[in-house]
C-alpha positions as a LaTeX table, in Angstrom:
\begin{tabular}{lrrr}
\hline
Residue & $x$ (\AA) & $y$ (\AA) & $z$ (\AA) \\
\hline
Met1 & 34.34 & $-51.64$ & 31.56 \\
Arg2 & 37.87 & $-50.22$ & 31.48 \\
Arg3 & 38.32 & $-48.82$ & 27.97 \\
Val4 & 37.07 & $-48.67$ & 24.39 \\
Ile5 & 39.72 & $-49.20$ & 21.73 \\
Ile6 & 39.30 & $-47.34$ & 18.44 \\
Phe7 & 41.32 & $-48.87$ & 15.59 \\
Thr8 & 42.53 & $-46.50$ & 12.89 \\
His9 & 44.74 & $-46.31$ & 9.84 \\
Asn10 & 45.68 & $-42.71$ & 10.77 \\
Phe11 & 46.95 & $-43.02$ & 14.34 \\
Ala12 & 48.37 & $-39.51$ & 14.80 \\
Ala13 & 45.28 & $-37.74$ & 13.46 \\
Met14 & 42.93 & $-39.81$ & 15.65 \\
Arg15 & 45.09 & $-39.36$ & 18.78 \\
Asp16 & 45.33 & $-35.64$ & 18.17 \\
Phe17 & 41.59 & $-35.32$ & 17.50 \\
Tyr18 & 40.48 & $-36.95$ & 20.75 \\
Arg19 & 43.22 & $-35.22$ & 22.74 \\
Asp20 & 42.67 & $-31.75$ & 21.28 \\
Met21 & 38.91 & $-31.70$ & 20.63 \\
Phe22 & 37.84 & $-33.25$ & 23.92 \\
Gly23 & 40.80 & $-32.35$ & 26.10 \\
Leu24 & 41.55 & $-35.99$ & 26.92 \\
Gln25 & 44.81 & $-36.58$ & 28.75 \\
Val26 & 47.17 & $-39.14$ & 27.19 \\
Val27 & 48.16 & $-41.32$ & 30.14 \\
Glu28 & 50.16 & $-43.90$ & 28.19 \\
Glu29 & 51.62 & $-43.80$ & 24.70 \\
Asp30 & 53.69 & $-46.30$ & 22.79 \\
Asp31 & 54.25 & $-47.04$ & 19.11 \\
Gly32 & 50.74 & $-47.08$ & 17.60 \\
Trp33 & 48.97 & $-46.92$ & 20.99 \\
Ala34 & 47.62 & $-43.97$ & 22.97 \\
Asp35 & 45.52 & $-44.53$ & 26.10 \\
Met36 & 43.53 & $-41.48$ & 27.19 \\
Ala37 & 41.62 & $-40.78$ & 30.39 \\
Ala38 & 37.97 & $-40.07$ & 29.56 \\
Gly39 & 36.30 & $-39.94$ & 32.96 \\
Gly40 & 35.35 & $-43.35$ & 34.37 \\
Cys41 & 36.61 & $-45.12$ & 31.25 \\
His42 & 39.54 & $-44.74$ & 28.89 \\
Ile43 & 39.58 & $-44.33$ & 25.13 \\
Ala44 & 42.54 & $-45.97$ & 23.44 \\
Ile45 & 43.64 & $-45.21$ & 19.89 \\
His46 & 45.31 & $-48.23$ & 18.28 \\
Ala47 & 47.02 & $-48.31$ & 14.89 \\
Ala48 & 45.17 & $-50.82$ & 12.71 \\
Gly49 & 46.93 & $-53.44$ & 10.66 \\
Lys50 & 46.40 & $-54.04$ & 6.95 \\
Gly51 & 42.79 & $-54.84$ & 6.14 \\
Ala52 & 41.28 & $-53.42$ & 9.35 \\
Pro53 & 38.65 & $-52.33$ & 10.11 \\
Ser54 & 36.81 & $-55.34$ & 8.81 \\
Ala55 & 33.67 & $-57.37$ & 9.30 \\
Asp56 & 35.58 & $-60.17$ & 11.04 \\
Gly57 & 35.42 & $-58.54$ & 14.48 \\
Thr58 & 38.86 & $-56.98$ & 14.38 \\
Gly59 & 37.58 & $-53.42$ & 14.21 \\
Pro60 & 36.85 & $-50.63$ & 14.23 \\
His61 & 36.08 & $-50.76$ & 17.99 \\
Lys62 & 36.71 & $-53.14$ & 20.87 \\
Ile63 & 35.26 & $-52.94$ & 24.39 \\
Val64 & 37.77 & $-53.92$ & 27.07 \\
Phe65 & 36.92 & $-55.26$ & 30.52 \\
His66 & 39.49 & $-55.29$ & 33.30 \\
Ala67 & 40.46 & $-58.51$ & 35.09 \\
Asp68 & 43.28 & $-58.85$ & 37.60 \\
Asp69 & 43.57 & $-62.53$ & 36.62 \\
Val70 & 42.83 & $-62.70$ & 32.90 \\
Ala71 & 43.27 & $-66.48$ & 32.64 \\
Ala72 & 40.78 & $-67.15$ & 35.45 \\
Ala73 & 38.27 & $-64.66$ & 34.05 \\
Cys74 & 38.62 & $-66.23$ & 30.59 \\
Glu75 & 38.09 & $-69.73$ & 32.00 \\
Asp76 & 34.97 & $-68.51$ & 33.84 \\
Leu77 & 33.51 & $-67.08$ & 30.64 \\
Val78 & 34.31 & $-70.23$ & 28.67 \\
Ser79 & 32.58 & $-72.32$ & 31.37 \\
Arg80 & 29.48 & $-70.23$ & 30.67 \\
Ala81 & 29.71 & $-70.85$ & 26.88 \\
Ala82 & 31.46 & $-67.65$ & 25.79 \\
Lys83 & 33.65 & $-67.85$ & 22.69 \\
Met84 & 37.13 & $-66.90$ & 23.87 \\
Gly85 & 40.55 & $-67.03$ & 22.26 \\
Pro86 & 43.81 & $-67.88$ & 23.98 \\
Val87 & 45.33 & $-65.72$ & 26.71 \\
Lys88 & 48.20 & $-63.71$ & 25.22 \\
Val89 & 51.04 & $-62.57$ & 27.45 \\
Phe90 & 53.31 & $-59.60$ & 26.69 \\
Gly91 & 55.51 & $-59.25$ & 29.78 \\
Asp92 & 53.16 & $-58.18$ & 32.57 \\
Leu93 & 50.30 & $-57.51$ & 30.14 \\
His94 & 47.76 & $-60.33$ & 29.78 \\
Leu95 & 44.99 & $-60.18$ & 27.14 \\
Cys96 & 42.22 & $-62.46$ & 25.96 \\
Asp97 & 39.79 & $-61.67$ & 23.12 \\
Gly98 & 36.29 & $-63.01$ & 22.79 \\
Asp99 & 33.23 & $-62.59$ & 20.58 \\
Asp100 & 29.71 & $-61.70$ & 21.68 \\
Pro101 & 26.69 & $-63.38$ & 20.01 \\
Gly102 & 26.66 & $-60.70$ & 17.30 \\
Gly103 & 30.32 & $-61.30$ & 16.42 \\
Asn104 & 31.53 & $-58.10$ & 18.10 \\
Arg105 & 35.00 & $-58.38$ & 19.59 \\
Phe106 & 35.64 & $-57.71$ & 23.29 \\
Gln107 & 38.72 & $-58.19$ & 25.43 \\
Leu108 & 39.76 & $-59.03$ & 28.96 \\
Ser109 & 42.91 & $-57.20$ & 30.02 \\
Asn110 & 44.93 & $-56.67$ & 33.16 \\
Arg111 & 46.16 & $-53.29$ & 31.83 \\
Pro112 & 45.30 & $-50.68$ & 34.50 \\
\hline
\end{tabular}
C-alpha cells in the first residue's frame, strides 16, 4: 500500500490538521492535493467534488496501491475477476480505480 486518500470539502483545514497535529511533512502539494509522508505510507488530502463523499465509492477514503506499470497491473486484476475502470493518464501519472466486493474504491497508481 502506498497511500490513503482522504476526500474533503475543506481542503485547507484538513491539510493543516494532519500537518500540524501529527507533524506530517507535505512532500507534494498542488491545487486541491497534498501528499504527506506518514511513515511507511502516505496520507493524501484531496479536495472533493460536488456531492462527495457519497455511498457510490467516491469517498470519503481511497486506498492506493503502487504499480510501476498500472496498465499491466490492472489487466492482471481484471483477469482475476476484479472490477476495474479504465487506466487514466495525466502526463507521467497513470491511475486506475477499482471496487472491492463491498463497493469500496481502491486505486492503482504509479505516483511515487
